[in-house]
C-alpha positions, 0 to 999 in steps of 0.5 A, spaced: 226 420 690 231 422 685 232 425 678 236 420 674 241 421 680 247 418 682 248 416 689 254 420 692 258 419 698 261 423 703 267 425 699 263 428 693 266 435 692 261 441 693 261 446 687 256 452 687 251 452 681 252 458 677 245 461 678 244 467 674 244 468 666 250 472 666 254 467 670 252 461 666 253 465 659 260 466 662 261 459 664 259 457 656 264 462 654 270 460 658 268 453 655 268 456 648 275 459 649 278 453 653 276 448 647 278 453 642 285 454 645 285 446 645 283 446 638 289 451 636 294 447 640 292 440 637 292 443 630 299 446 631 301 439 633 298 435 627 300 440 622 307 439 625 307 432 623 304 433 616 297 432 617 291 435 615 286 435 621 278 436 620 275 441 625 271 435 628 277 431 630 280 437 633 274 439 637 273 432 640 280 431 643 281 427 649 283 433 653 277 437 650 272 432 652 275 433 659 274 440 659 267 440 656 264 434 661 267 438 667 264 444 665 257 441 663 257 438 670 259 444 673 253 448 670 248 442 671 241 443 669 239 443 662 246 442 659 247 436 663 241 433 662 241 434 655 248 431 654 245 425 659 239 424 654 243 424 648 248 419 651 243 414 653 239 414 646 245 415 641 249 409 644 254 406 639 252 411 633 256 416 637 264 418 636 268 415 641 270 422 643 263 425 644 261 418 648 267 419 653 264 426 654 257 424 655 259 418 659 263 422 664 256 426 665 252 420 667 257 419 672 259 426 674 255 429 680 257 435 684 253 437 690 251 444 692 255 447 697 252 448 704 251 455 704 248 455 697 243 449 699 241 453 705 239 459 701 235 455 696 231 452 702 230 459 705 227 461 699 222 455 699 221 454 706 222 460 709 228 463 714 226 458 719 226 452 715 230 448 720 224 448 725 220 444 720 224 438 720 227 434 726 233 432 722 236 434 715 242 430 712 246 435 709 250 431 705 245 429 699 244 421 698 243 423 690 245 428 685 244 429 678 242 434 672 236 438 675 237 437 683 239 433 689 236 429 694 236 429 701 234 425 707 230 428 712 226 426 718 219 430 720 217 431 728 212 425 727 218 421 725 216 420 718 222 419 713 222 423 707 226 424 701 227 431 699 229 433 692 232 440 691 232 444 685 239 447 683 238 455 683 237 458 676 236 451 672 229 453 670 231 460 668 237 457 664 233 452 660 232 455 653 240 458 653 243 451 655 239 447 650 241 452 645 248 452 647 249 444 647 246 444 640 251 449 638 256 444 641 254 439 636 254 443 630 261 446 631 263 439 632 261 437 625 257 431 628 250 433 625 249 435 618 247 442 616 241 438 613 238 436 619 233 440 622 233 440 629 228 446 631 222 442 632 227 437 637 230 443 641 223 446 642 220 440 645 226 439 649 226 446 652 218 444 653 220 437 656 225 440 661 221 446 663 216 441 665 221 437 669 223 443 672 216 444 675 216 440 681 209 441 683 207 438 676 212 432 678 208 431 684 201 431 681 204 426 676 207 421 681 200 421 684 197 420 678 201 414 676 200 411 683 193 411 681 194 408 674 198 402 677 192 401 682 193 395 687 199 392 682 203 390 688 209 389 683 211 396 683 211 401 689 211 409 688 213 414 693 207 418 696 207 426 695 208 430 702 204 436 699 206 441 706 213 441 704 213 441 696 214 447 692 215 449 685 223 447 686 222 442 692 219 436 692 218 432 698 216 424 698 216 418 702 223 415 703 223 408 700 229 404 701 231 400 695 237 397 691 240 400 685 236 396 679 243 394 676 244 390 682 239 385 680 245 382 675 247 378 681 240 375 682 238 368 680 235 368 673 228 367 675 228 373 679 231 377 673 226 375 668 220 376 673 223 383 674 224 385 667 217 382 665 214 386 669 218 392 666 216 390 659 209 389 661 209 396 664 211 400 658 206 396 654 201 398 659 203 406 658 202 405 651 196 402 650 192 402 657 195 408 661 195 413 655 201 416 660 208 414 660 214 416 664 219 417 658 226 417 662 228 410 662 235 412 666 237 406 671 237 410 677 229 411 676 228 404 678 230 401 685 229 394 687 227 391 694 230 384 695 225 383 701 219 385 698 220 383 691 218 390 689 220 395 684 220 402 686 219 407 681 222 414 681 222 421 678 216 423 674 218 429 671 218 426 664 211 423 665 207 425 659 201 423 655 202 418 649 198 421 643 193 416 640 197 416 633 203 414 637 200 408 640 197 407 633 204 407 630 206 402 635 200 397 635 201 397 627 209 395 628 207 390 633 202 387 628 207 387 623 212 384 627 207 378 630 205 377 623 213 376 621 211 381 615 218 384 613 216 388 608 210 391 612 215 392 618 219 396 613 213 400 610 210 401 617 217 404 620 217 409 614 210 411 615 211 412 622 218 416 621 223 411 624 226 411 617 227 416 612 224 415 605 231 417 602 235 412 607 230 406 604 231 408 597 239 409 598 240 403 603 234 398 602 238 392 602 242 394 609 235 395 612 232 389 610 237 385 612 237 389 619 229 387 619 231 380 618 236 379 623 231 382 628 226 378 626 230 372 627 232 373 634 225 375 636 222 369 633 227 364 636 223 358 640 222 360 647 222 367 651 227 372 648 234 372 651 236 379 652 243 377 654 244 373 647 246 379 643 248 375 637 244 379 632 247 386 634 254 386 630 250 384 624 245 390 625 251 395 627 255 392 621 249 393 616 248 400 619 255 403 618 254 405 611 247 408 613 250 412 619 256 415 614 251 417 609 249 424 612 245 426 606 239 421 608 239 422 616 232 423 619 229 426 625 223 422 627 217 426 630 218 428 637 213 425 640 215 418 637 222 419 639 220 420 647 216 414 647 222 410 643 227 413 648 223 409 654 222 403 649 230 403 648 232 404 655 228 398 657 231 394 652 238 396 655 236 395 662 234 388 660 240 386 656 244 389 662 240 384 666 241 378 661 233 377 662 229 372 658 222 375 657 216 373 653 216 379 649 212 376 643 206 374 648 206 380 652 206 385 646 200 380 643 196 381 649 197 388 650 194 389 643 189 384 643 192 379 638 195 372 638 203 371 638 202 366 633 
């Protein structure tokens, strides 16, 4: 129903999306000039105080953070989507200034003004598009990086959710991704030794897939078939007659934001998160397909039926057999509590770089030990008990600071890990208790020990 969208209210401003390549390039150019001006002013102030500021410090001032977030929110598309992905995935490793930029991207959603929306629908549905619906709500119910969602009623009375892609998004993916990468480079956040080319190429391919709404419709239908008669989940049904490459029409499904479960009783939270953890394991070891975007907005909750509504299948992708094998090996090592094997498997899988292990073996072993102890306490794993997290953060601090040993895992593994980490993040938000060991053991046909 939405592409990692945020709900909007009627007061949310409309702001036209720059749709041409020249317009988007000019927007990035204005951003660069604005940030450069802010850097010069801040540099002058710090020099006057006798300081010797670093380039990255000047880049990531609060004022520049606001400038960057506002401009990327205006551009939307791949630039905003990539910022949201980095924000969810990198978590506490980001400098606070950059984290503030990306947090704003998660929460800042402009909508297309009515004339631009009308032009898009004329292009996709024809000049008489209003005759195809009995009612169309002009104010979107959600807006995000790639498109916005409207509610519409058909002449036969059915209510649909209509996801409409922002103009120019598909054509601007390559340039937007390159520009965001440049932003990361000039901010000195990434060491020059880190090779981003494979990751950027895959990000472009993934975003191109997400911008193909016909593909998303087919993935949504395939995912519903994979779930079969599992009544814990609900997937909207595709409406082919009104769907195009840039408009996705589906049944409108009522539901509350998944985060509202934080106020539910413990049993309900446990039940929902058990279902979602089990779903990730089924994606890995049974489906061979994973919806790799764990943004909270892609889940809704129906209190009356107890069902979890699953949304946004643009990020659905095959799980290569070798990636499933990696996670199977990690689970086997974890269930056996063989910490040396856990470390060695993580290196072989590419989660850890060999250089990092050589330089920080003690810290890595202590991180593994802390997680192992937490996972093997008696009873279900309590995601709300974060006692081990400060230990992990403290041990990881020197590793993160050692830029010479930074390592980028295989991109296929990164997308799967994004889903795994995002699901754990949601479980922590809901303070759920889940028998992770038992679920994992059953998923690979092992015993939980």
